N, C-alpha and C positions, 0 to 999 in steps of 0.2 A: 112871179120871180122873172126878173129881167134876164134876157138872153144876152151873151156877150156880143159886142159889136163886131162886125166884119173887120175892123181896124184891130181890135183887141186880139181877135183869133190870128190874124196875120202876124202880130208882133210875137205872140206866144210861139208861133210855129218858127219864125226866125230865131228866137232864143234857143229853141230846141235843136234847131239846125246847127247853130253856132257851138252848142255845148257837145253835139255829136262830132263836129269837125275837130274840136279841140281834143276830145277823147281818142279819135282815130290817129290824129297826129302824134299824141303821146305814146299810143300803141306801137306805131310804126317808126318812131323817131330813133335815130341811132344812139346806142349806149354811150354813156360817158367815156371819152378815150382813156385807154390804159396808160397811166404815167410811164414816159419813155426815160426820164432821167430824174432819179429820186435821191435825195439827200436825207440821210439818217442821222439824228443827232443824240442818240441814246443807244447803249449797247442791247438793251432788250428789244428795241424796235428794229435793230439791225439783225438780230437773230431771228426775229419772228418773220421779218421780210423774207429771208433766205428760207425759212420753213415754208412760208406761203407760196413759194415758187416766183417771187419777185426780186430775187437777189441779183439777177443779171442786170436789172435797171438801176441799181445802186451806183452812184458816180462818187459819193463822198460819205464818211461816217464821222464818228467822234473818236477821240484819242483811245477811250477805253474799250473800244469795239475789237475783240480778239477772237470772236468765235461767230461763224465757223471759220477755218482757216483762210478761206478766200476774203474775208472781210479785212484781213491784215494787209492786204496789197493795195487798199483803196485810200485815197487821199483823206487826211485828218482836217476837219474844219472847225472842231468844236472840242472845248475840254473845260477843266474845271475854271478857267479864267473867262470863259464865255465863248461866243461864237464868232469865228471871223466872217462878218457879213460880206466883205469884198471878195473873200475867197467862194463864198456860197453863190453870190451873184455871177461871178466869172464862170461858173460851171453851167449856168443857164437851166436850173433844174425846173421842171414842171410840177414838182412836189416836194415839200419838206415835211418829214415827219419829226416832231419835237416831243420831248418829255415833258409834260406839264409840271411834274412835281422836281424836275432837275435841272432843266436849261432855265436860264435867265429869262423872265418875263419881258424885260425890255428888248431883248435880242429878237425874241419871238414876235413882238409887236413891230418892230422895226422892219422885219422881213416882210410882214403883211403890208406895212405902209409903202414898202417898195414893189409891191405888186406880186409878191412870191405866194404861191398858194401853199398854206401851212395845215397840216392835220397834227392834232395833238393826241397824245397817247399817255394814258394814266391807268394803271392797274393797282386797284385796292382791294381787290378779292381775287381769290384763286381761279374763280369761274371767268375772270376777265382774260385770262391766258387764252382760252378757246375762243372767246368772243373776238379778241383782237386778231388771232389767226385767221378767223373766218372773214372778217373786214379786209385784212390784207390780202386774203385770197383772191379778192375781186380784181386784183392788179396783176395778177399772173397773166402772161401772155398766152399760155398754152391751157387748154381745157384739161389735159392730163395733169399738169402742176396743180390746176385748181382743184381738181378732184382729190389729188392727194393731199393737199393742204386742209380740205374739209374732212377726210378721213382722220388725219392726224388731230384735229380739233375735237372730232367726236371721241377719239381714243383717249385723249386727255381728260375729257369730262368723264368717260367710264373709269378711267383710273382712279380719279378723285372719288367718285361714287363707291367704288370698291373698297378704297382705303377707309373711307367714312364709315361704312358698313361693318368692316373688319374690326375696328377699333372702338365702336360705340358703346359696347358694354363692358370695356375694360375698366379696371380700377384707375381713378384719374389721378394724376401725378401733379405735384405742384413743382413747376420747373422756371429756373432762372436762367435765361437766354443772355449769354456773355459773348460779346462781340471779340474780345481778344485780352491779352495780357495787360496789365497797367491799369490805367484808369477804367473804372467800371461802367461802360456804357452798355446799354441794353436796347432792345426794341419793344415798343408798347403795343396796346390793342390797336393802335391806329395803322399798323403796319401788318399786311397779310402773313407775315411769319406767326403771328399769334393765331391766326386761323389755321395754320399748318400744325401747330402744336395741338390746338384743340382736335383737329382731325385725328392726331395720333393718341389722343386720349390724355393730353396733358394741358394744365393750364398755367398761363404766363402769370407769374406772381405780381408783375408790374403792368399788367394789361390795362389797368385804369389810370395810369399816368397821363397827362393831356400834352404830352410830346411824343413824336413818333420815334425819336432815337435819344431818350434820356440819359443822362449820367446819374447814377445813384451811388450812395455811400455803402460802405461796408456794413454799417450798423443797420441799414434798411434791408440789405440781403439777409443778415443774420435774424432780423426779426420776422422776416417773411417765411422763415423756416421751409426752404424748398427741399423737396426730395431729391432732386437732381440738378446738377449744373450742366447746361447744354452749351459747348463752346463752338462758337462759328469759325474759329481758327485752330485747327487741328495742330498747326505747328507750335502752338503755344501751350498746349496740354500740360507738359510737365511743370512749367512755372505757375500755370493757374492752379493745378492741383497742389503744389506746395503751398502756395498762398493761402488757400482756403483751409489747408491743413494747419498752417500756423494759427489761422483765425478761429479754428475749432468749429467750422461749419458743419462737419459731420463727424459721427463717433469714429475714432481711429480704425477700428475693427472693420468698419463698413465703407469707409472713404473710397476705397478702390472702385467700387461697383457704381458710385454716385456721379460719375463724369462721363458724359456722353458728347461725343464731336458731331457736328454738322458740316455738310459741304457749303460752307457760306458763299462760295464763289458761284455755285450754280442756284443756291437757295434764295440769295438775294437779288437775282437777276430773274425777273419774272417771264420764264419761257417754259418750253416743254421739258428741257433739263431740269427745271426747277421740281417738277413732280416726281422724277426719278430720285432727286434728292430727298423729297419728303419721304417717299417710301422706304429709303434706307434709314432716315431718322426713326420712322415710326417702329422699325425692326429693332433698331438699338434701344429705343424706350422701352419696347416690350420685354427685350432681355434685362434691362435694368429694373423693371417692374417684378420681373421673378426673383430679383436678390433683395428687394426692399421689404422689410416686415410690415 
C-alpha cells in the first residue's frame, strides 16, 4: 500500500487548517444586526412585531394597522391600492416585512430591486403564529423583551394544544362559516379558520372548495345541512338569522340556538389575540352542541 506523499500530507493539513479557521470565524463573528428601522405592510405582522418586542423600531405600517394602539400613530405607506414605494424609500428602512398573501407581488419585487431587504410573512396554520413570533423576537433590542416574546409564543402553543385536547372527543358539528350579511361569502379549508373550527370540534361544510374565500349559493348551504351557522360579523346577527329563517335552514323551534358569532376582527388577523377568539368560539360551539339533538 502506497504511503501518501509529503506534498499530499501538507495539502491535507492546509485544508484542515482552513476549515478550522472558517469555523472559528463563524463562531466568533458578530450576530446579524438588529433592524433599527422596520416597515410593516400588514396588520398581523405589525401586531406580532409589537408582541415580539420590536415595535419601537417600526417607522411605518399599512392602513389597516390599528392594534396595538401605538400602531395608530405611525405613518401609513400601504393599503388596498398597493404600497407607496417612494414613501417607503424615504424612510430608509433596513427591513420591510410584507404579507405574501396580501401585498402586491409587484410592489414587493420592486422593493427588492431597489435594494430594500424584504422579509415575507405568511400564516397558513395556527402553529405559524408562534413560529412567526419567535422569528420576530430575534429583532428585539433587549433580552428581556426577547425572552417575554418567546414565553408568549410558548404560551400560544400550549393554549392551542389545550383547546385541541379539550374538544377532541366532542360530538362533531357541521358548520357554515358566514362572513357577513348579504352575499354568502365563506372561508374554505385553505384558510386557517377551518383549522380553528376543527380544533373546536366542528367541520367546515365548505372546506373542500378550492378557493380560500368563495361565494356560495343559498341552495348549496341548504344542501350542506349545517348544524350551526357561525357568523364572523356579530353586528349582522339579526339580519342573518332572519334570512336563514325565511329560507328554512333550521326548524323554527330550534333556530335560536343554531347561530354562533365569532370575533372576526381578531380571528381573521393571525396573532396572539386570535387564539383567545378561538377559545371563545369553542365555548359557544360547545353550548350550541348541548342544544342540538
